[in-house]
C-alpha positions in Angstrom: 14.7 160.1 88.4 11.9 157.8 87.3 11.9 154.7 89.6 9.6 151.7 89.4 9.3 149.3 92.3 7.6 145.9 92.1 6.4 144.6 95.5 4.9 146.7 98.3 6.0 144.6 101.2 8.4 145.7 104.0 11.3 146.5 101.7 9.0 148.1 99.0 7.3 150.3 101.6 10.7 151.5 103.0 11.9 152.2 99.5 8.8 154.2 98.6 9.3 156.3 101.7 13.0 156.9 101.2 12.9 157.5 97.4 9.8 159.7 97.5 11.4 161.8 100.2 14.4 162.3 97.9 12.0 163.7 95.3 12.2 160.8 92.8 9.2 159.9 90.7 8.2 156.6 92.1 5.7 154.1 90.7 4.8 151.0 92.7 3.4 147.9 91.1 1.7 145.3 93.3 -1.2 142.8 92.9 -2.8 144.1 96.1 -5.0 147.1 95.3 -5.6 147.9 99.0 -1.9 147.9 99.7 -1.3 150.2 96.7 -4.0 152.6 98.0 -2.5 152.6 101.5 1.0 153.5 100.2 -0.2 156.1 97.8 -2.0 157.8 100.7 1.2 157.6 102.8 3.8 158.7 100.3 4.1 160.9 97.2 4.0 158.0 94.7 1.9 156.6 92.0 0.6 153.0 91.9 -0.3 150.4 89.4 -2.2 147.2 90.3 -0.9 144.1 88.5 1.8 141.4 88.3 5.0 143.3 87.9 6.7 140.3 86.1 4.3 140.5 83.1 5.3 142.2 79.9 1.9 143.9 79.4 1.8 145.2 82.9 5.3 146.7 82.6 4.5 148.2 79.2 1.3 149.8 80.5 3.0 151.2 83.6 5.8 152.8 81.4 8.7 150.7 82.8 10.5 151.5 79.5 10.9 155.0 80.8 12.3 153.9 84.2 15.8 155.1 85.1 15.9 152.4 87.8 13.7 149.3 88.1 13.6 147.5 91.5 11.9 144.1 92.0 11.4 143.2 95.7 8.4 141.0 95.6 8.3 137.9 97.9 9.2 135.5 95.1 12.7 135.2 93.6 11.5 134.0 90.3 9.1 136.9 89.9 11.9 139.4 90.7 14.3 137.8 88.2 11.7 137.7 85.4 10.5 141.2 86.2 14.1 142.5 86.1 14.8 140.8 82.8 11.6 142.0 81.3 12.3 145.6 82.4 15.8 145.4 80.9 14.3 144.2 77.6 11.8 147.1 77.6 14.5 149.7 78.1 14.8 150.3 81.9 18.3 151.7 82.3 19.2 149.9 85.6 17.6 146.9 87.1 17.8 145.5 90.7 16.4 142.2 91.9 16.1 140.8 95.4 17.0 137.1 95.4 16.9 135.1 98.6 17.5 131.5 97.4 21.2 130.7 98.0 21.3 128.7 94.7 20.4 131.8 92.7 22.8 134.0 94.8 25.6 131.7 93.8 24.8 132.6 90.2 24.9 136.4 90.9 27.8 137.0 88.5 26.1 135.1 85.7 22.8 137.1 86.3 24.7 140.4 86.2 27.2 139.7 83.4 25.2 137.5 81.0 21.6 138.6 81.7 22.2 142.2 82.4 20.6 142.5 85.9 22.7 145.3 87.4 22.3 144.4 91.1 21.4 141.2 92.9 20.6 141.6 96.6 20.2 138.8 99.2 18.9 140.2 102.5 19.7 137.1 104.5 23.3 137.0 103.3 23.8 140.6 104.2 22.2 140.0 107.6 24.6 137.1 108.2 27.5 139.3 107.3 26.3 142.0 109.7 25.9 139.5 112.6 29.4 138.1 112.0 30.7 141.7 112.0 29.0 142.5 115.3 30.9 139.7 117.0 34.2 141.6 116.5 33.2 144.0 119.3 30.6 142.1 121.4 29.5 144.9 123.6 28.8 147.3 120.8 25.1 147.6 119.8 26.1 147.5 116.2 29.2 147.2 114.0 29.5 148.3 110.4 32.5 147.4 108.3 33.9 149.5 105.3 37.0 150.1 103.3 37.3 146.3 102.6 36.8 145.5 106.3 39.8 147.7 107.4 37.5 150.3 109.0 34.8 149.8 111.6 31.9 151.9 112.8 30.8 151.1 116.3 27.6 152.0 118.1 28.5 152.0 121.8 26.4 152.8 124.9 29.0 154.0 127.4 29.5 152.0 130.6 28.7 153.6 133.9 31.6 155.8 135.1 33.6 155.1 132.0 36.9 157.1 132.0 36.0 158.9 128.8 33.1 160.8 130.5 34.0 164.5 130.9 36.6 164.5 128.1 36.1 166.6 125.0 36.7 165.6 121.4 40.1 167.3 121.3 41.3 165.3 124.4 40.0 162.0 122.9 41.9 162.7 119.6 45.1 163.6 121.5 44.9 160.3 123.3 43.8 158.2 120.3 45.0 159.8 117.1 43.0 157.8 114.6 39.8 157.4 116.7 36.9 159.7 115.7 33.6 160.1 117.4 31.1 160.6 114.6 27.9 161.3 116.5 26.6 161.4 120.0 23.1 160.5 121.2 22.3 162.0 124.6 20.2 160.4 127.3 17.3 162.7 126.3 17.4 161.4 122.7 19.0 164.5 121.2 21.7 163.9 118.6 24.7 166.0 117.7 27.7 165.9 115.4 30.6 166.7 117.9 33.4 169.2 117.5 36.6 169.9 119.4 35.1 171.2 122.6 32.1 168.9 122.8 32.2 166.8 126.0 31.2 163.2 126.6 28.5 162.9 129.2 27.2 160.1 131.4 24.6 158.1 129.6 25.8 159.0 126.1 25.7 156.6 123.2 28.6 157.3 120.8 29.2 156.3 117.2 32.9 155.9 116.6 35.4 154.9 113.9 39.1 154.5 113.6 42.1 152.4 112.7 41.4 148.9 113.9 44.4 148.6 116.2 43.7 151.9 118.0 40.0 151.2 118.0 40.6 148.1 120.0 42.7 150.1 122.5 39.9 152.7 122.7 37.3 149.9 123.2 39.2 148.6 126.1 39.8 152.1 127.6 36.0 152.6 127.7 35.8 149.7 130.1 34.7 146.9 127.7 35.9 143.3 128.0 37.9 142.0 125.0 37.4 138.3 125.8 37.1 136.4 122.5 33.7 135.0 121.5 34.0 131.1 121.6 30.4 129.8 121.2 26.9 130.9 120.1 23.4 129.6 120.6 21.2 130.3 117.6 17.4 129.9 117.7 16.0 129.4 114.2 17.4 127.5 111.2 16.3 129.8 108.4 18.2 131.3 105.5 20.2 133.7 107.7 21.4 130.8 109.9 22.5 128.9 106.8 24.6 131.8 105.7 25.9 132.6 109.2 27.2 129.2 110.3 30.2 129.0 107.9 31.2 132.5 109.0 31.1 131.6 112.6 33.1 128.5 112.0 35.8 130.4 110.1 36.0 132.8 113.1 36.6 129.9 115.5 33.1 130.3 117.1 31.2 127.0 117.8 27.5 127.3 117.0 24.6 125.3 118.4 21.2 125.7 116.7 17.7 125.1 118.1 14.9 124.7 115.5 11.3 123.8 116.2 10.6 122.5 112.7 11.8 119.0 112.3 12.4 119.2 108.6 14.3 122.4 108.8 16.4 121.0 111.7 17.3 117.9 109.7 18.2 119.8 106.6 20.5 122.1 108.6 22.1 119.1 110.3 22.8 117.4 106.9 24.3 120.6 105.5 26.5 121.1 108.5 27.1 117.6 110.1 29.8 118.9 112.5 27.5 121.2 114.5 24.8 120.4 117.0 21.2 121.0 115.9 18.4 120.5 118.5 14.8 119.9 117.3 13.0 121.8 120.1 11.1 125.0 120.7 13.7 127.7 121.4 11.1 130.0 122.8 10.6 127.6 125.7 12.5 128.8 128.8 13.0 125.2 130.0 14.6 124.3 126.7 16.9 127.3 126.8 17.9 126.3 130.4 18.4 122.7 129.4 20.8 123.8 126.6 22.6 126.0 129.1 22.0 129.4 127.4 23.6 131.1 130.3 27.0 129.4 129.5 27.1 130.8 125.9 29.0 133.9 124.8 26.3 134.9 122.2 22.6 134.4 121.9 21.2 134.9 118.4 17.4 134.9 117.9 16.5 134.4 114.2 13.0 132.9 114.2 10.4 134.3 111.8 8.5 136.1 114.6 9.8 139.4 115.9 8.1 139.0 119.3 9.7 135.6 119.9 13.1 136.9 119.0 12.8 139.8 121.4 11.6 137.5 124.3 14.5 135.1 123.7 16.9 138.0 123.7 15.4 139.6 126.8 15.8 136.3 128.6 19.4 136.0 127.4 20.1 139.5 128.8 18.6 138.4 132.1 21.1 135.6 132.2 23.9 138.1 131.4 24.9 136.5 128.1 27.8 138.7 126.8 26.3 139.4 123.4 22.6 139.3 122.4 21.4 139.6 118.7 17.8 139.7 117.5 16.3 139.8 114.0 13.5 142.3 114.1 11.6 143.7 111.1 9.0 145.7 112.9 11.3 148.2 114.6 8.4 149.9 116.5 8.7 146.9 118.9 12.1 148.0 120.1 10.5 150.2 122.8 10.4 146.9 124.7 14.1 147.1 125.1 14.5 150.7 126.3 16.0 150.9 129.8 16.6 153.7 132.3 19.3 151.7 134.1 22.5 153.3 133.0 24.6 150.7 134.8 23.4 148.3 132.1 25.7 148.0 129.1 23.6 147.8 126.0 25.1 145.0 124.0 21.9 144.0 122.3 22.2 144.2 118.5 19.2 144.5 116.2 19.4 143.1 112.7 16.7 144.3 110.3 17.1 142.7 106.9 14.6 145.0 105.1 16.6 148.1 106.2 19.9 146.5 105.1 18.4 145.9 101.6 16.8 149.4 101.5 20.1 151.0 102.4 21.9 149.1 99.6 19.4 150.1 97.0 19.3 153.8 98.1 23.1 153.8 97.9 22.8 152.5 94.4 20.2 155.0 93.4 22.2 157.9 94.8 25.4 156.8 93.0 23.6 156.3 89.7 21.8 159.6 89.9 25.1 161.4 90.1 27.3 159.1 88.0 29.1 162.0 86.3 30.4 163.4 89.6 31.3 162.3 93.2 28.9 159.5 94.1 27.8 157.5 97.1 29.9 154.4 97.7 28.5 153.5 101.1 25.6 154.6 103.3 24.8 154.0 106.9 22.0 155.5 109.0 22.5 156.2 112.7 20.4 157.4 115.7 17.1 156.3 114.3 17.9 157.8 110.8 18.7 161.2 112.3 22.3 161.0 111.1 23.7 159.7 107.8 27.2 158.4 107.2 28.1 158.5 103.5 31.3 157.4 101.7 31.8 159.2 98.5 34.0 158.5 95.5 35.6 161.8 94.6 35.8 162.3 90.8 37.3 165.0 88.7 36.3 168.6 89.1 34.8 168.3 92.6 34.8 171.8 94.1 36.0 170.6 97.5 39.3 169.3 96.1 42.8 170.7 96.9 41.6 173.0 99.6 42.8 172.5 103.2 39.9 171.2 105.3 40.2 174.0 107.7 39.4 176.4 104.9 36.5 174.5 103.4 33.2 176.4 103.7 31.1 173.5 104.9 27.6 173.5 106.1 26.8 173.1 109.8 26.6 169.6 111.3 29.2 168.1 108.9 32.1 166.0 109.9 34.8 164.7 107.5 35.7 161.4 109.3 38.4 159.9 107.0 39.9 159.8 103.6 41.1 156.7 101.8 43.9 157.4 99.4 46.0 154.7 97.7 44.4 152.1 99.9 45.5 153.9 103.1 43.2 155.2 105.7 43.8 158.9 106.6 42.1 160.4 109.6 42.4 164.0 108.6 43.3 167.3 110.3 42.7 170.8 109.2 45.8 170.9 106.9 44.7 167.8 104.9 43.0 168.1 101.5 40.6 166.0 99.4 41.9 164.8 96.0 40.5 163.3 92.9 40.2 159.6 93.3 39.8 159.7 97.1 37.1 158.0 99.0 35.8 160.3 101.8 33.5 159.4 104.7 31.1 162.2 105.6 28.9 162.4 108.7 25.9 164.7 108.7 22.4 165.4 110.0 21.4 166.6 106.6 19.5 164.2 104.3 19.8 163.1 100.7 23.4 164.2 100.0 24.3 162.8 96.5 27.6 164.5 95.9 30.7 165.3 98.0 30.2 169.0 97.1 26.8 168.9 98.9 28.7 169.4 102.1 29.7 172.9 101.0 27.7 176.1 101.7 25.7 176.7 98.6 25.7 173.0 97.7 22.6 171.4 96.0 21.0 170.1 99.2 
């Protein structure tokens, strides 16, 4: 497909990488000629220097021929004008990143009346992810799907956990609806497990299942199920504004530390029932004075990655139950790697640019295969080595009505669950896929667009 991207920042760069790797024809528009040159040299894309919101620039860069137009510049207004202009010129689908909560509230109007097909707010998505992570505090990450009925947990196994030494068949016999989707070994190797695959000490597992049985499994591994009661947040930015009402609804009492007086006062006026401290949350003395060690959760949401990591490392040193950091430059995460396997890794990393990129890539894959089974959800695990995809199964899919045990699937494929008539099915060999199902697939293959790609001889 022909895809035009306006904005070569963090999100734009990630999209260029992902979409070019999927063999799409990508054109990047940005006002920074040096940035365009850098990204052209890094990825198989073309570039155009100019303001992507301008009619003449879009016309000259052939936006009218775009199958998908994506506006992810730093300015909301630029993105909205660019998406509207692209739609007028003839771009088939348009996407705009919008960060201002006032615009986000009008998302339905922007979609239904102005024709922008997708409105994305990275800070809102980040807040949702943080709130979801608090469901299972000692998981490194928690994804929700199937209208929040299903969960995908990233768990570093505790030292001497009772699951160590068991194989997948034994786990399934003990917990019928719990499925281990992928395993990351101590040496960094990643595998999609099958019946005889054993759990080893030091493993990180990625697991899904029915919520009730998943809670039992979580406790069986050796994790505490004590409910989160309070959270200390450093940073009063957009994510915090979206996060606070979610915490309050969940019965979690937040306190916020913000160094900027205006931002602190604005947050305090918006949420008069919470405590907001106008201090430097990177100062250890301030954290001690606010009794960080007594909080169940530490959430670092400043605008500087290094500050967030330092706050979180100090919170870990104080044995705070759950630690969450916003980090955009993920190469900094080597600071967190540990060789101490007695340490339970409950540090969650939130990367807004990747959340946005995943949403857009999911949209692109679904649109690219709108006539068949398309991607309804996309999650990336183990440093992008594993993809978890949820497909909508439409008519004439070749995988339908065949017992799963008889499906000729490629290697490194796991069919994790089927949703049928709003019910979660954790399938066995005798189950079948039917038209209208939603199916979760786990694979080390990349760029699956269709449920039939899992079959030997599929397109990918």
